[in-house]
Phi, psi and omega in degrees: 000329182280341186290317185296312178296325177296318177294324179295328179279351188290319191269310190300321189301326185294335184252356187217093183302321181296320178297318179300314180298322179294320179298315180295317181301329181271015169082032184280337190298309181302309178299325177295319178297319178297323177295320178301322182284315195234002184279173171299163186306312183293323178294321176302313182298312180297318182295319177297320178296320177296317177299318179304315182286323180293324183283331188306118174073008182236100184296325181296316179293321178299315178299316181297314181298320179296318179297328184269010172096019184295325186299308182293324179296314181291321177299321178296329181294337180292344177267000179265168183283342184230161171087016183295314183295322180291318179295314179297319179296318178294318177296322178298318179291325175295323183287337188297119170075014182220109179295327180297314179288327176301316179296317180299319180292318178299317180294340177282002172062052179252357189298306183295324177296319179297317179298316180298325184281356173298337181257015181294150180290335182277120183298325179295324177293316179298318178302312185289324178296316179295322179295318180295315178298318179301318184277342173276331190294337177297338182288126189302321181278320184293325181300327177293321180291326178296317178295318178298332179282001175087030186283336192296314182296310178295326176296318177298323181294316184279000167299341179254018181300153177291341183263128183294323181294323177296316177303311183300315183288327176295318177297320178295322178296316179295319178301316181288324177294325183274337188300122179056034180215088183302319183297318178296322179300311181296322179294320178298317180292323179290318186278327187214065180299341179293348178295333185295306177298329178293318177294320178296322179296326176297321177299323185276336194296138172282141172091343176284152183289162175297324179299320178298317180291323176299314181297317180295319178297321179295315179298317178295323178298319179292322175296321182289347180284350182243151191306294185300307179300327181302312180300319181294319180299317180289313185294333181270007166098029181285338188303309185296311178294329175294321178296322176300317177293324179299320177299329179272011176066034177275115187301319184297335176294321177295322177297319177298317179293322176304313185281335176284329192267357188278349190256308193244130178302324182291331176291315176304315184297315181294319178297317180297320179297333182273004177091014183299318183301316182297319180289324176295319179297319177297316180298319181296328183279321189234001182286174176283182187301312182292321180298318179298318180299310182292324178296321178297317178297319179293318177296322177303312182284326180292331182262351180295123179068016182227087178304326180297314178294322179299317179297322180291340187259007185301327182298341183270359184305311180302322179293324176293321178297319177298324181293335177300337181261011182293155177294323181281122185292327179298317179298317180296318181294316178293327174298319177297319179297318177294318178299319180305322180279317190285321183288349172290351181298338177150179184302324182295317178297320179293321178295316179300317181296315181295318179296333178277355178096023185296319185298311181291324180292321176293321177298319179291336181282335187307316182288347187260340191294150174280178180303319181287336184273347183299311181295325180296317180294317180294319178296321178296317177297321180295315178298320180294323183290345180301324180236354184225049184300321182297318180294320179292319178300317180295317182294331183258013186280347182284160181297321182294318181295317180293322179297319180294318177295326175297320176302317179296315183297326185258018189287340186088352175274109187304316182297312181295321178298315180296316181297320181293317177297322178296321177301313180300316179296321182293323179293315177058211176053037177080005180288133176212166179263000000 
């Protein structure tokens, strides 16, 4: 008797948000969880599928389901003969965007089971297993446990799955496992270097979604951030498909180019010949918030040690100055780094920067910068002072600005101390701290 109503709730919610809200409002979540725990096999499967659809994209329903015991009920279903794809899918939706629920799911001991099910014969199970790993992986601690559970090799394998959704979610899982985690990147490259050509093939493939290409580009960008994998990513041909995505204003492509271009002059040169600078400049001017941030980072690395590239990028100076005032500190710091390189192109670039407000914006940035951003801000001010010393002197003349520069000078960081002293010397005209 319980199976039919659970089955009736299975289909409509995924396509009709209003219907979903009405179902939840009428108290369906608790009974569905009870069915997952104690119903007949088919009712368990239908109830898990209904929960998966009701939870999708609705944080309130996800919170409510978690409070009412959905995590343990769904985890328990993975030990039953039916309902694996539905249970994994519901857990994946519960994990999305909530570190608290991610921890609860991890504690339910589903990680190794999810990894094992990446090789299941049922495509729906593979889809849901990859989705759950992808949605658990943003958590800094859990991503380490996922790797320890042996996920890297099977994720690399299903990048070549016959199903496009499995490919996309596997790429997303790798991107999240690698994001801000150098150790996972190196482990991935050691255990499954074959993932690199597979990820590049996703970038090239016809018919895959933009999200799939974004996820693959992000994973490749994280691999390119480390020495050994970076060379492999470049040598196996990531440059051209990343440039194609860059033309389409895909932010993750700029992140990939940023990490590929920071090491070798010949890579910068080849990318520049292919029109990379022009596309990055366009992205910085009209892209979304994340695209502008990554484009600034890529321009910073593309122009580092390359006066020729810096000269080509002078037109983007006003947009970089505007980025110094961005809400996101990373974007502002990378904007400062790009400015430090580009305004060295000559007096005209320095004049454009000052007229756009660079000196005062950099001065305002000094109290906000992170440890990594301090040198970037000081270098940008130093480059600006080469031809606009008076403007820089005025911007740094206040007590707060001088106090912050004194902190930098006395920080004990040799590099930062040297850069700060050089800035003071470059300003000259009696300026002191």
